[in-house]
Every structure is written in C-alpha cells, then in structure tokens.
C-alpha positions in Angstrom: -139.9 -122.7 -142.4 -136.6 -121.2 -142.8 -133.7 -121.6 -145.7 -130.4 -120.4 -146.0 -129.4 -119.7 -149.6 -125.4 -119.4 -150.1 -125.0 -117.0 -147.3 -121.6 -115.1 -146.9 -120.6 -112.6 -144.8 -117.1 -111.2 -144.1 -115.8 -108.8 -141.3 -112.4 -106.7 -141.8 -111.3 -109.0 -144.9 -112.4 -112.1 -143.1 -114.9 -114.7 -144.6 -116.9 -116.0 -141.6 -119.5 -117.9 -143.8 -118.7 -118.6 -147.3 -122.1 -119.8 -149.5 -123.6 -121.3 -146.6 -126.9 -123.2 -147.3 -129.2 -125.1 -145.3 -133.3 -125.8 -144.6 -134.7 -126.2 -141.4 -138.0 -127.5 -140.9 -140.8 -126.4 -138.7 -141.1 -128.2 -135.3 -137.2 -129.1 -135.1 -135.1 -128.3 -132.3 -131.7 -127.9 -133.8 -128.3 -127.4 -132.0 -125.1 -125.9 -133.8 -122.0 -126.3 -132.4 -118.6 -125.4 -133.7 -115.1 -123.5 -132.7 -115.3 -120.1 -131.3 -115.4 -117.4 -133.9 -116.7 -119.7 -136.7 -119.4 -117.7 -137.1 -122.4 -119.2 -134.9 -123.6 -116.0 -133.6 -123.2 -114.1 -137.1 -125.5 -117.0 -138.5 -128.2 -116.3 -135.8 -127.9 -112.5 -136.2 -128.4 -113.0 -140.1 -131.2 -115.3 -139.9 -133.1 -112.6 -137.5 -132.4 -109.8 -139.7 -130.2 -108.3 -137.4 -127.3 -108.2 -139.7 -127.0 -108.4 -143.8 -125.3 -111.0 -145.3 -122.6 -109.7 -148.2 -124.5 -112.1 -150.6 -127.0 -115.1 -150.3 -130.4 -114.8 -148.8 -132.2 -115.9 -145.9 -135.9 -117.1 -146.4 -138.4 -117.2 -143.8 -142.0 -118.9 -144.5 -141.0 -118.2 -148.2 -140.2 -114.7 -148.1 -136.6 -113.7 -148.4 -135.5 -111.2 -145.7 -134.0 -108.9 -147.9 -137.4 -108.5 -149.5 -138.6 -106.5 -146.6 -138.2 -103.5 -145.8 -137.4 -102.0 -142.1 -140.8 -101.8 -140.8 -142.0 -105.0 -142.3 -138.7 -107.0 -140.6 -139.0 -105.6 -137.4 -143.0 -106.8 -137.5 -141.7 -110.4 -138.8 -139.0 -110.4 -135.8 -141.8 -109.1 -133.2 -144.4 -111.7 -134.2 -142.6 -114.6 -135.2 -139.4 -114.9 -133.8 -137.8 -115.0 -130.2 -134.2 -114.5 -129.7 -132.2 -115.3 -126.6 -129.0 -113.0 -126.8 -125.9 -114.3 -124.8 -125.8 -110.4 -123.8 -129.3 -110.7 -122.1 -130.7 -107.0 -123.2 -132.9 -107.0 -120.1 -133.9 -103.6 -119.8 -132.6 -102.0 -116.4 -135.7 -99.4 -115.9 -138.4 -101.9 -116.3 -139.3 -104.8 -113.7 -139.0 -108.7 -114.7 -142.6 -108.6 -115.2 -142.6 -105.3 -117.4 -139.2 -107.0 -119.5 -141.1 -110.7 -119.8 -144.1 -108.6 -121.1 -142.7 -106.7 -123.8 -143.3 -109.0 -126.7 -146.7 -109.1 -125.9 -147.3 -105.4 -125.5 -145.6 -104.9 -128.6 -147.9 -107.3 -130.6 -151.0 -105.8 -128.7 -151.6 -109.2 -126.9 -152.9 -109.6 -123.5 -150.0 -109.7 -121.1 -151.0 -112.1 -118.4 -148.9 -115.0 -119.6 -145.5 -112.9 -118.3 -146.3 -114.2 -115.0 -146.6 -117.7 -116.0 -143.4 -117.6 -118.0 -141.5 -116.3 -115.1 -143.0 -119.2 -112.8 -141.7 -121.3 -115.6 -138.2 -120.3 -115.5 -137.6 -120.3 -111.7 -138.8 -116.8 -110.8 -142.3 -116.9 -109.8 -143.4 -114.2 -107.4 -140.5 -111.8 -108.6 -142.2 -109.8 -111.3 -141.8 -106.4 -109.2 -138.1 -106.6 -109.0 -135.6 -105.1 -111.1 -132.8 -106.3 -113.3 -130.4 -104.7 -110.9 -131.7 -107.2 -108.2 -130.4 -110.4 -110.5 -127.9 -112.5 -110.7 -125.9 -113.1 -114.5 -128.0 -116.5 -114.4 -131.4 -115.1 -113.3 -131.1 -112.4 -115.9 -130.5 -115.1 -118.2 -133.7 -116.6 -117.3 -135.6 -113.6 -117.5 -134.1 -113.1 -121.3 -135.5 -116.6 -121.9 -139.2 -116.0 -120.6 -139.2 -112.9 -122.8 -138.1 -114.9 -125.9 -141.0 -117.7 -125.1 -143.8 -115.6 -123.9 -145.4 -114.5 -127.4 -144.9 -118.4 -128.5 -142.7 -117.4 -131.6 -142.6 -119.7 -134.7 -138.9 -119.9 -134.7 -136.6 -119.6 -131.5 -132.9 -118.4 -131.8 -130.9 -119.0 -128.8 -127.2 -118.1 -128.4 -125.7 -120.0 -126.0 -128.9 -119.9 -123.5 -127.4 -122.0 -120.7 -124.1 -120.3 -120.5 -124.6 -118.6 -117.2 -126.6 -121.7 -115.4 -125.8 -124.3 -113.2 -126.4 -127.6 -114.5 -129.5 -128.3 -112.8 -130.9 -125.1 -113.8 -129.8 -125.5 -117.3 -131.4 -128.9 -117.8 -134.7 -127.4 -116.5 -134.3 -124.3 -119.0 -133.5 -126.8 -121.9 -136.5 -129.0 -121.2 -138.9 -125.7 -121.1 -137.4 -124.6 -124.4 -138.2 -128.1 -126.0 -141.5 -128.2 -124.3 -142.7 -124.6 -125.5 -141.6 -124.9 -129.2 -142.8 -128.6 -129.4 -146.3 -127.4 -127.9 -146.8 -124.8 -130.6 -144.9 -126.8 -133.8 -142.1 -124.2 -133.7 -138.7 -124.3 -134.7 -135.6 -123.6 -132.5 -132.1 -123.2 -133.3 -129.9 -123.0 -130.4 -125.9 -122.0 -130.5 -124.1 -123.7 -128.0 -120.7 -124.7 -127.1 -122.2 -127.2 -124.4 -122.6 -131.0 -125.4 -125.1 -131.5 -122.7 -127.5 -128.9 -124.1 -126.8 -130.2 -127.7 -127.7 -133.6 -126.2 -131.2 -132.0 -125.6 -131.7 -131.5 -129.3 -133.5 -133.1 -132.0 -130.7 -132.7 -134.3 -126.9 -131.6 -134.0 -125.1 -129.5 -136.7 -121.5 -128.6 -136.7 -120.5 -125.4 -138.4 -117.1 -125.3 -139.8 -115.4 -123.3 -142.4 -116.7 -125.4 -145.2 -120.5 -125.3 -144.1 -122.8 -127.0 -141.7 -122.8 -130.8 -141.4 -124.6 -133.2 -139.5 -122.3 -133.9 -136.0 
C-alpha cells in the first residue's frame, strides 16, 4: 500500500528525516510515536504529498508521488486518502454537515453518509451548526468525521485525540479502528498518547536514526 524509500527532509539546515525507509501494509492501524520535533508531522505531510522530500520517494499503491503532476496528486489525495490535521482546517463558512460532506462532493458521490458520520463522532443533530458554535474538541471530531466519510484507503491522523477528554478519545479511537478495518484500509496515526497508541495494531518509534518497533 505505502512504501517510504530513503526519505530525506531538512528545514533551515537541520535534517529532520535522514534516509527513512519503511513499508506499510493495507489493513494495518499503525501508531507512530517520538519526541517533539523529530519529524512525525513532517512525515505525514510527505506521505500525503503536501510537502516534498529533498530526496527519496513516497510510493502509494506502486506509484511514486513524485511521478504525479499537481492534478493527479490532488485526485489521489481526494479519492484515496483521509487526513486529520492538528489544526482541524474546518471551514468556518460551511455548516458541520457541509464540512463533513466536502470529500463526497469533491468526489461526485452522494452526501447522505455525512449525517451518519456526524452521529458516529457524537455530533448527531448538529449538522446545521457552524464551526463558531463548537469547542476545540468538537471541531476535532468534525475533522475526524470528514476524514472518514469517503472511506479512504489510507487514513493519516496527526494527534487525532489531542483535544479530547479520555472517554471521548477512546470512542474516537475505536471508530478509527473499526472504520479502517471494515474497509481494509490502512491508518497511520501520529500521537504522544500511550493510551492512543495501545489501540493500534503496531507501534513504531521515530528517532533520528529512523523508524523502529516500539
């Protein structure tokens, strides 16, 4: 499903990732842990094609991301990937239902599943609300519903439970695991939470020397 081939990335003269290689299989729910600043979020952005490595390749379904032009990379992200950002990126001028339905509309799919996903993250009946009416934790749940609604083949989650209380976080993690397993999808979750990592099938530690089993 996903292969990292000798990825290297530097910022301002500081090497964040240095020759990183790893293969992820379809159907795996993988947690990635590591110290702050080690490059966990950078890695997710490189996988999604939102950033470009200095060298090396990200290969998705046998195709290097570097071989795709901007339009093709956008289509791949839109149809095959779901991304949960730390900053949510919930659009303020859209209702919650419209935010969640956005991937479906972009993919020209029926938007009926949006209401079910809002219900799944504990926001049922609030589809006509706007983001300004939400807490940070509620906005995070909207972002999670949006990332899952089109049943992506690869889910990338950057601290998906960072703004949630423990009980809500547990429910969201069970939802992530059940949704990805139900569709044979892969999931890569960056987290500082050991409780979150315990829900994963596999835990990897990112260090300056690469990824290793925790």
